[in-house]
RODO-2510 file (C-alpha; in nm, 4 decimals, decimal comma):
residues 447
     n   res          X          Y          Z
     1     m    -2,4784    -0,6542     0,2546
     2     h    -2,8400    -0,6887     0,3522
     3     s    -3,0835    -0,5513     0,0972
     4     r    -3,2274    -0,2124     0,1804
     5     t    -3,6027    -0,2624     0,1794
     6     d    -3,6988    -0,0030     0,4405
     7     p    -3,5948     0,3528     0,3451
     8     s    -3,6910     0,4791     0,6908
     9     r    -3,4114     0,2842     0,8620
    10     e    -3,1178     0,4959     0,9747
    11     f    -2,8575     0,2226     0,9497
    12     e    -2,7765    -0,1088     0,7835
    13     v    -2,5808    -0,4053     0,9169
    14     v    -2,3101    -0,6018     0,7366
    15     r    -2,1777    -0,9359     0,8585
    16     d    -1,8006    -0,9439     0,8298
    17     p    -1,5723    -1,2459     0,8905
    18     l    -1,3220    -1,0300     1,0782
    19     w    -1,5280    -0,7845     1,2844
    20     n    -1,8520    -0,9831     1,2915
    21     t    -2,1069    -0,6992     1,2727
    22     i    -2,0405    -0,3670     1,1003
    23     r    -2,3117    -0,1069     1,1437
    24     l    -2,3367     0,1428     0,8564
    25     d    -2,5142     0,4741     0,8985
    26     a    -2,7324     0,6171     0,6211
    27     t    -2,4556     0,8356     0,4752
    28     a    -2,2145     0,5412     0,4637
    29     v    -2,4764     0,3347     0,2815
    30     r    -2,5232     0,6083     0,0213
    31     i    -2,1466     0,6297    -0,0316
    32     i    -2,1141     0,2527    -0,0603
    33     d    -2,3885     0,2408    -0,3229
    34     t    -2,1998     0,4762    -0,5587
    35     p    -2,0281     0,3311    -0,8681
    36     q    -1,6939     0,4689    -0,7483
    37     f    -1,7109     0,2728    -0,4252
    38     q    -1,8613    -0,0419    -0,5762
    39     r    -1,5531    -0,0611    -0,8027
    40     l    -1,3551    -0,1569    -0,4923
    41     r    -1,5367    -0,4917    -0,4871
    42     h    -1,3333    -0,5795    -0,7965
    43     i    -0,9869    -0,4770    -0,6738
    44     r    -0,8093    -0,7440    -0,4727
    45     q    -0,6568    -0,6119    -0,1559
    46     l    -0,3271    -0,7934    -0,2154
    47     g    -0,3032    -0,7781    -0,5933
    48     l    -0,1505    -1,0952    -0,7349
    49     a    -0,0741    -1,2496    -0,3952
    50     y    -0,3621    -1,4916    -0,4586
    51     l    -0,1279    -1,6726    -0,6996
    52     v     0,0754    -1,7669    -0,3907
    53     y    -0,1854    -1,7567    -0,1133
    54     p    -0,5096    -1,8853    -0,2712
    55     g    -0,7284    -1,7326    -0,0012
    56     a    -0,6002    -1,3791    -0,0691
    57     v    -0,8971    -1,2826    -0,2841
    58     h    -1,0454    -1,0337    -0,0374
    59     t    -1,0987    -0,6863    -0,1758
    60     r    -1,0473    -0,3183    -0,1097
    61     f    -1,4240    -0,3048    -0,0525
    62     d    -1,4104    -0,5428     0,2443
    63     h    -1,1110    -0,3616     0,3884
    64     a    -1,2705    -0,0166     0,3566
    65     l    -1,5763    -0,1277     0,5523
    66     g    -1,3451    -0,2562     0,8244
    67     v    -1,1529     0,0716     0,8496
    68     y    -1,4810     0,2632     0,8739
    69     h    -1,5885     0,0286     1,1541
    70     l    -1,2652     0,0857     1,3489
    71     a    -1,2920     0,4633     1,2988
    72     r    -1,6365     0,4696     1,4520
    73     m    -1,5134     0,2607     1,7450
    74     a    -1,2109     0,4861     1,8032
    75     l    -1,4238     0,8012     1,7893
    76     t    -1,6702     0,6499     2,0355
    77     f    -1,3919     0,5744     2,2842
    78     l    -1,2425     0,9226     2,2430
    79     g    -1,5836     1,0837     2,2822
    80     d    -1,6682     0,8838     2,5932
    81     r    -1,3481     1,0119     2,7562
    82     g    -1,4275     1,3711     2,6581
    83     e    -1,1211     1,3986     2,4324
    84     l    -1,3173     1,5289     2,1336
    85     a    -1,4345     1,8411     2,3159
    86     g    -1,1730     2,0593     2,1503
    87     v    -1,2003     1,9016     1,8029
    88     d    -1,3987     2,0641     1,5227
    89     p    -1,7372     1,8839     1,5170
    90     v    -1,7211     1,8774     1,1361
    91     d    -1,3963     1,6810     1,1511
    92     c    -1,5550     1,4384     1,3970
    93     r    -1,8440     1,3934     1,1550
    94     l    -1,6205     1,3442     0,8505
    95     a    -1,3488     1,1169     0,9944
    96     p    -1,5450     0,7892     0,9557
    97     y    -1,6148     0,8688     0,5906
    98     a    -1,2500     0,9555     0,5306
    99     a    -1,1715     0,6102     0,6692
   100     l    -1,4369     0,4547     0,4455
   101     l    -1,3103     0,6345     0,1340
   102     h    -0,9341     0,6159     0,1914
   103     d    -0,8833     0,3657    -0,0943
   104     v    -1,1442     0,5005    -0,3366
   105     g    -0,8772     0,6124    -0,5850
   106     h    -0,6851     0,2842    -0,5818
   107     y    -0,5307     0,1442    -0,8974
   108     p    -0,6073    -0,2173    -0,9906
   109     f    -0,3898    -0,4926    -0,8405
   110     s    -0,2958    -0,3176    -0,5191
   111     h     0,0151    -0,0922    -0,5098
   112     a     0,2124    -0,2450    -0,7973
   113     l     0,1445     0,0302    -1,0511
   114     e     0,2712     0,2977    -0,8149
   115     e     0,6122     0,1265    -0,8296
   116     l     0,6429     0,2016    -1,2014
   117     g     0,7616     0,5522    -1,1243
   118     e     0,6310     0,9012    -1,1893
   119     e     0,7408     0,8977    -1,5520
   120     l     0,4793     0,6326    -1,6320
   121     v     0,2242     0,6648    -1,3517
   122     s     0,2112     1,0193    -1,2225
   123     s    -0,0133     0,9840    -0,9174
   124     d    -0,0487     0,7462    -0,6259
   125     h    -0,3908     0,6292    -0,5130
   126     e    -0,4093     0,8821    -0,2309
   127     e    -0,3552     1,1703    -0,4744
   128     l    -0,6244     1,0264    -0,7022
   129     a    -0,8758     1,0053    -0,4183
   130     e    -0,9738     1,3709    -0,4505
   131     r    -1,0745     1,3169    -0,8118
   132     f    -1,3213     1,0483    -0,7049
   133     l    -1,4450     1,2487    -0,4060
   134     c    -1,5302     1,5411    -0,6327
   135     a    -1,7287     1,3244    -0,8757
   136     e    -2,1020     1,2730    -0,8430
   137     p    -2,2752     1,1140    -0,6653
   138     i    -2,0106     1,0973    -0,3892
   139     r    -1,9595     1,4725    -0,3971
   140     g    -2,3258     1,5524    -0,3359
   141     t    -2,3523     1,3034    -0,0520
   142     l    -2,0460     1,4465     0,1222
   143     q    -2,1526     1,8079     0,0746
   144     e    -2,4670     1,7362     0,2722
   145     l    -2,2325     1,6910     0,5674
   146     a    -2,0322     2,0074     0,4984
   147     p    -1,9863     2,2213     0,1839
   148     d    -1,6115     2,1591     0,1849
   149     a    -1,6335     1,7930     0,2908
   150     p    -1,4714     1,6483    -0,0272
   151     a    -1,1651     1,8710     0,0140
   152     r    -1,1407     1,8072     0,3879
   153     i    -1,1609     1,4321     0,3435
   154     a    -0,9056     1,4420     0,0612
   155     r    -0,6606     1,6212     0,2911
   156     m    -0,7132     1,3567     0,5604
   157     i    -0,6514     1,0749     0,3120
   158     r    -0,3321     1,2419     0,1874
   159     g    -0,2039     1,3102     0,5392
   160     r    -0,2276     1,6878     0,4950
   161     s    -0,5111     1,7784     0,7269
   162     e    -0,4644     2,0085     1,0245
   163     s    -0,7321     1,8155     1,2120
   164     p    -0,6291     1,6432     1,5374
   165     l    -0,8031     1,3351     1,3921
   166     q    -0,5644     1,3156     1,0967
   167     g    -0,3736     1,0310     1,2594
   168     l    -0,6767     0,8024     1,2536
   169     v    -0,6813     0,8130     0,8716
   170     s    -0,3149     0,8507     0,7767
   171     g    -0,0266     0,8199     1,0211
   172     s     0,1908     0,5832     1,2203
   173     l    -0,1093     0,4379     1,4045
   174     d    -0,3812     0,4844     1,1445
   175     l    -0,6719     0,2430     1,1436
   176     d    -0,5934     0,1334     0,7879
   177     k    -0,2802    -0,0475     0,9103
   178     i    -0,4586    -0,2143     1,1996
   179     e    -0,7338    -0,3387     0,9702
   180     y    -0,5296    -0,4652     0,6782
   181     l    -0,2856    -0,6573     0,8965
   182     r    -0,5666    -0,8522     1,0601
   183     r    -0,7623    -0,9042     0,7376
   184     d    -0,4648    -0,9968     0,5191
   185     a    -0,3371    -1,2498     0,7716
   186     r    -0,6819    -1,4069     0,8032
   187     f    -0,7332    -1,4535     0,4307
   188     c    -0,3765    -1,5614     0,3577
   189     g    -0,4073    -1,8240     0,6308
   190     v    -0,0974    -1,7090     0,8207
   191     p    -0,0606    -1,6416     1,1965
   192     y     0,1375    -1,3170     1,1639
   193     g    -0,1282    -1,0436     1,1738
   194     e    -0,2458    -1,0803     1,5308
   195     v    -0,2680    -0,7255     1,6631
   196     d    -0,4169    -0,6370     2,0014
   197     v    -0,6787    -0,4161     1,8361
   198     d    -0,8958    -0,3661     2,1436
   199     r    -0,6001    -0,2495     2,3520
   200     l    -0,4796    -0,0145     2,0790
   201     l    -0,8203     0,1442     2,0292
   202     h    -0,8601     0,2006     2,4029
   203     a    -0,5078     0,3471     2,4262
   204     i    -0,5531     0,6000     2,1442
   205     a    -0,5642     0,9556     2,2782
   206     i    -0,5717     1,3139     2,1547
   207     l    -0,2505     1,4690     2,2868
   208     p    -0,0778     1,8093     2,2641
   209     d     0,2545     1,8185     2,0831
   210     p     0,5057     1,9273     2,3524
   211     q     0,6858     2,1457     2,0971
   212     t     0,3953     2,3196     1,9226
   213     g     0,0952     2,2564     2,1463
   214     r    -0,0975     2,1304     1,8438
   215     a    -0,3345     1,8429     1,9239
   216     e    -0,2945     1,5142     1,7375
   217     v    -0,3562     1,1423     1,7693
   218     g    -0,1202     0,9642     2,0063
   219     i    -0,1142     0,6665     2,2379
   220     h    -0,1147     0,6133     2,6126
   221     e     0,1841     0,4304     2,7587
   222     k    -0,0455     0,1439     2,8566
   223     g    -0,0822     0,0670     2,4857
   224     l     0,2919     0,0354     2,4137
   225     s     0,2858    -0,3437     2,4231
   226     a    -0,0012    -0,3395     2,1718
   227     l     0,1997    -0,0976     1,9574
   228     e     0,4864    -0,3458     1,9675
   229     s     0,2489    -0,6198     1,8517
   230     l     0,1473    -0,3966     1,5596
   231     l     0,5107    -0,3326     1,4695
   232     f     0,6112    -0,6984     1,4760
   233     s     0,2958    -0,8108     1,2952
   234     k     0,3691    -0,5652     1,0183
   235     y     0,7261    -0,6893     0,9930
   236     q     0,6139    -1,0515     0,9765
   237     m     0,3512    -0,9752     0,7120
   238     f     0,5964    -0,7884     0,4917
   239     r     0,8616    -1,0540     0,5263
   240     n     0,6331    -1,3547     0,4806
   241     v     0,3469    -1,2265     0,2640
   242     y     0,3815    -0,8866     0,0980
   243     w     0,7502    -0,9348     0,0085
   244     h     0,7435    -1,3146    -0,0220
   245     h     0,9651    -1,4045    -0,3169
   246     a     0,6834    -1,5520    -0,5276
   247     v     0,4495    -1,2596    -0,4510
   248     r     0,7240    -1,0197    -0,5597
   249     s     0,7855    -1,2319    -0,8700
   250     a     0,4178    -1,2020    -0,9658
   251     t     0,4250    -0,8287    -0,8910
   252     a     0,7369    -0,7771    -1,1037
   253     l     0,5737    -0,9690    -1,3879
   254     y     0,2600    -0,7542    -1,3686
   255     k     0,4676    -0,4340    -1,3614
   256     r     0,6510    -0,5485    -1,6755
   257     l     0,3165    -0,6263    -1,8394
   258     v     0,1800    -0,2754    -1,7757
   259     h     0,5147    -0,1131    -1,8582
   260     d     0,5180    -0,2771    -2,2009
   261     a     0,1493    -0,1915    -2,2503
   262     l     0,2263     0,1748    -2,1874
   263     r     0,5375     0,1693    -2,4085
   264     g     0,3534    -0,0096    -2,6869
   265     g     0,0576     0,2268    -2,6856
   266     v    -0,1832    -0,0445    -2,5736
   267     i    -0,3146     0,1865    -2,3023
   268     g    -0,2493     0,5373    -2,1789
   269     a    -0,1502     0,6224    -1,8219
   270     e    -0,4748     0,8092    -1,7641
   271     e    -0,6773     0,5035    -1,8639
   272     l    -0,5301     0,3089    -1,5728
   273     v    -0,7260     0,5297    -1,3340
   274     g    -1,0612     0,3875    -1,2293
   275     q    -1,0114     0,0371    -1,3664
   276     s    -1,0782    -0,2850    -1,1795
   277     d    -0,8430    -0,5839    -1,1838
   278     e    -1,0117    -0,7988    -1,4446
   279     r    -1,1367    -0,5104    -1,6564
   280     l    -0,7805    -0,3842    -1,6978
   281     m    -0,6514    -0,7301    -1,7892
   282     t    -0,9302    -0,7753    -2,0430
   283     i    -0,8651    -0,4350    -2,2039
   284     l    -0,4933    -0,5103    -2,2330
   285     e    -0,5566    -0,8602    -2,3667
   286     l    -0,8008    -0,7518    -2,6372
   287     r    -0,6134    -0,4428    -2,7517
   288     a    -0,2667    -0,5971    -2,7517
   289     a    -0,3864    -0,8888    -2,9653
   290     e    -0,4711    -0,6441    -3,2459
   291     m    -0,1391    -0,4557    -3,2473
   292     d     0,1943    -0,5137    -3,4223
   293     d     0,4176    -0,3135    -3,1882
   294     p     0,6864    -0,5401    -3,0317
   295     a     0,5990    -0,4304    -2,6782
   296     a     0,2293    -0,4919    -2,7439
   297     r     0,3080    -0,8379    -2,8814
   298     r     0,4978    -0,9215    -2,5638
   299     v     0,1905    -0,8189    -2,3654
   300     a    -0,0412    -1,0414    -2,5694
   301     e     0,1848    -1,3382    -2,6311
   302     r     0,4067    -1,3533    -2,3236
   303     w     0,3021    -1,1511    -2,0200
   304     i    -0,0748    -1,1982    -2,0052
   305     p    -0,0493    -1,5763    -2,0620
   306     a     0,2200    -1,5889    -1,7922
   307     v    -0,0145    -1,4238    -1,5408
   308     r    -0,3189    -1,6257    -1,6467
   309     r    -0,1301    -1,9563    -1,6254
   310     r     0,0839    -1,8635    -1,3251
   311     r     0,4157    -1,8941    -1,5082
   312     l     0,6054    -1,6799    -1,2625
   313     p     0,9671    -1,5705    -1,3151
   314     k     1,2239    -1,7686    -1,1174
   315     r     1,4804    -1,6382    -0,8694
   316     a     1,8209    -1,6106    -1,0318
   317     l     1,9700    -1,4203    -0,7363
   318     e     1,8560    -1,3127    -0,3919
   319     l     2,0507    -1,0873    -0,1568
   320     p     1,9467    -0,9589     0,1855
   321     a     1,9033    -0,5824     0,2023
   322     e     2,1917    -0,5721     0,4477
   323     a     2,4249    -0,6634     0,1589
   324     l     2,3296    -0,3353    -0,0129
   325     r     2,3349    -0,1110     0,2927
   326     g     2,5661     0,1809     0,2263
   327     m     2,6006     0,0988    -0,1436
   328     a     2,4994     0,3504    -0,4092
   329     g     2,2659     0,0912    -0,5577
   330     d     2,0579     0,0945    -0,2421
   331     a     1,9209     0,4252    -0,3699
   332     w     1,8916     0,3913    -0,7476
   333     v     1,7628     0,0325    -0,7646
   334     a     1,4391     0,1349    -0,5946
   335     s     1,3963     0,4755    -0,7575
   336     d     1,5533     0,4978    -1,1056
   337     v     1,3122     0,2939    -1,3176
   338     e     1,4799     0,3870    -1,6465
   339     l     1,8273     0,2839    -1,5278
   340     v     1,7023    -0,0440    -1,3814
   341     g     1,5273    -0,1167    -1,7114
   342     r     1,8525    -0,0709    -1,9020
   343     l     2,0291    -0,3003    -1,6554
   344     e     1,7574    -0,5638    -1,6984
   345     d     1,7841    -0,5543    -2,0781
   346     r     2,1618    -0,5855    -2,0660
   347     l     2,1445    -0,8766    -1,8216
   348     a     1,8842    -1,0478    -2,0409
   349     g     2,1183    -1,0328    -2,3398
   350     e     2,4112    -1,1746    -2,1447
   351     l     2,1950    -1,4550    -2,0052
   352     g     2,0648    -1,5495    -2,3501
   353     l     1,7105    -1,4319    -2,2790
   354     d     1,4675    -1,2156    -2,4745
   355     e     1,4046    -0,8515    -2,3885
   356     g     1,1965    -0,8165    -2,0741
   357     c     1,2781    -1,1632    -1,9415
   358     v     1,5013    -1,0349    -1,6603
   359     l     1,3358    -0,8452    -1,3763
   360     v     1,5235    -0,6691    -1,0977
   361     d     1,3191    -0,6277    -0,7809
   362     y     1,4012    -0,4377    -0,4637
   363     p     1,0797    -0,3315    -0,2878
   364     e     1,0992    -0,0076    -0,0970
   365     k     0,8767     0,1340     0,1744
   366     p     1,0901     0,3581     0,3943
   367     r     0,8047     0,4361     0,6317
   368     m     0,6948     0,0731     0,6511
   369     l     0,7775     0,0581     1,0211
   370     g     0,8238     0,4303     1,0760
   371     l     0,7126     0,5904     1,3990
   372     d     0,6071     0,9507     1,4445
   373     l     0,3636     0,9371     1,7290
   374     l     0,2939     1,1146     2,0571
   375     l     0,3204     0,9050     2,3726
   376     l     0,1433     0,9868     2,6978
   377     r     0,3513     0,8589     2,9889
   378     r     0,1876     0,7428     3,3092
   379     s     0,3453     1,0458     3,4755
   380     g     0,1357     1,2700     3,2508
   381     a     0,4324     1,3808     3,0387
   382     v     0,3933     1,3738     2,6611
   383     q     0,6873     1,2852     2,4360
   384     r     0,7252     1,1877     2,0734
   385     l     0,8079     0,8424     1,9426
   386     e     0,9994     0,9092     1,6246
   387     d     1,2717     0,7760     1,3983
   388     e     1,5396     0,9710     1,5857
   389     g     1,5792     1,0607     1,9489
   390     r     1,4173     0,9295     2,2629
   391     s     1,1594     0,6627     2,2035
   392     g     1,0093     0,5627     2,5357
   393     l     1,0483     0,2422     2,7279
   394     i     1,2302     0,0547     2,4531
   395     d     1,4065     0,1807     2,1426
   396     l     1,1185     0,1090     1,9055
   397     p     1,2554     0,3348     1,6283
   398     k     1,5876     0,1487     1,6209
   399     v     1,4077    -0,1857     1,6245
   400     a     1,1842    -0,0685     1,3386
   401     d     1,4858     0,0290     1,1267
   402     e     1,6536    -0,3071     1,1744
   403     l     1,3346    -0,4989     1,1027
   404     y     1,2869    -0,3026     0,7804
   405     y     1,6245    -0,4154     0,6480
   406     t     1,5580    -0,7724     0,7584
   407     a     1,2267    -0,7823     0,5694
   408     r     1,3689    -0,6494     0,2411
   409     a     1,5517    -0,8508    -0,0219
   410     f     1,7129    -0,7661    -0,3556
   411     r     1,6188    -1,0184    -0,6225
   412     v     1,6806    -1,0868    -0,9879
   413     f     1,4054    -1,2872    -1,1553
   414     t     1,4324    -1,4579    -1,4948
   415     q     1,1512    -1,5948    -1,7084
   416     e     1,3579    -1,9072    -1,7758
   417     r     1,5761    -2,0716    -1,5144
   418     r     1,9129    -1,8947    -1,4843
   419     t     2,1675    -1,8181    -1,2126
   420     v     2,3269    -1,4785    -1,1521
   421     s     2,6373    -1,4609    -0,9358
   422     a     2,6341    -1,2237    -0,6387
   423     k     3,0083    -1,1818    -0,6917
   424     a     2,9410    -1,0442    -1,0407
   425     l     2,6451    -0,8231    -0,9519
   426     l     2,7538    -0,6635    -0,6245
   427     p     3,0245    -0,4502    -0,7946
   428     l     2,7501    -0,3073    -1,0196
   429     l     2,5369    -0,2245    -0,7170
   430     a     2,8324    -0,0414    -0,5657
   431     l     2,8341     0,2038    -0,8592
   432     d     2,6425     0,5281    -0,8483
   433     a     2,3845     0,5913    -1,1194
   434     a     2,6181     0,7887    -1,3447
   435     a     2,8931     0,5269    -1,3228
   436     l     2,6496     0,2469    -1,4003
   437     r     2,5223     0,4333    -1,7067
   438     r     2,8796     0,4562    -1,8330
   439     r     2,9296     0,0865    -1,7661
   440     l     2,6118    -0,0033    -1,9548
   441     a     2,7237     0,2136    -2,2466
   442     s     3,0446     0,0128    -2,2819
   443     s     3,0714    -0,3226    -2,4583
   444     a     3,2445    -0,4917    -2,1642
   445     p     3,0335    -0,7798    -2,0224
   446     l     2,8622    -0,7211    -1,6903
   447     l     2,8651    -1,0810    -1,5694
***
């Protein structure tokens, strides 16, 4: 950012490799200068993906500026068409700052910690946002806009606002998705994130829900092809970047590191809030080195060196998500952290590996390609694009569901090279959680 030498100026300009010039108003500059927002400079947007894609060292800070930029553009287009006439002026004023602050509560290393489950990490980054919004000096800056601005912005970030502008901040077509797809693809050096941003922004409209009459963000039919480009770009990025086998291996390793740190008393769950990437790693490294707990020793002697030296776990088994469709394991593998941990420990023993050296990974994001969006037809009729029912010119919801299963994969990683047979493991994935617990309690081998 340019240095602020003239306090009388009403805006500042940032040069950005993606959007070229981002113009920041005075309130945005004050928010950006807070310690809470500056922390985002030290949180990589894609966590440990830089171990696979060396260019993926861009940050939540960069991304947040981009989302703010797109929000201002979208609001300008809506205002020029007169579509903001019925929207609360306070919401119009706050929406760009909600976009700017949408990641302010983010944990270090992207979304990995949120996958540890509520037993270990009780809140996701969107829930934590309100805590940061209510802390000074952000709180005071926002309250100059409206007394209840922190609470209003928190509701927008969490997708719980009644504002018609909610969909710009959190929804099927929110500006966060548009921005991160373009930015992540650019810095990973892959051609998958090309979204027709200009067409999408011009096609965004404020539409009345045909069922309730409530106004919300939707899209004109002329933007459907751009919406398709967004859908397919997201699929390609998940399949080739976010859920790439080595990226998921690094993520699983990091989750095991933090899991053992929590179990071994190296750090408390509350201490994870507000950390940056390297600060967290340094805290864990220094504390674990002084402790005798077995879990803490694994953190100091095994997991942190593995991350630092890029000794990633190897694939012992990979199955397409389609192989699990309809199986009981399709549910518990992604949600029952305790049960999966017991399965991992049992598999480690049978494979001749130490505790923690088997990692089961099955990334889940049910709304990854979900659609719940109003569509304005050229005839003037408004209908809803959603996961069920009529979808418009093509069956986008059905396509989205199939792409989701194509992008996912079930994997077993091992710290040392091993092979796990699909023939042996699939019967375990067919069991419901209770049946698997009984199987793990028996002495009969699993493999």
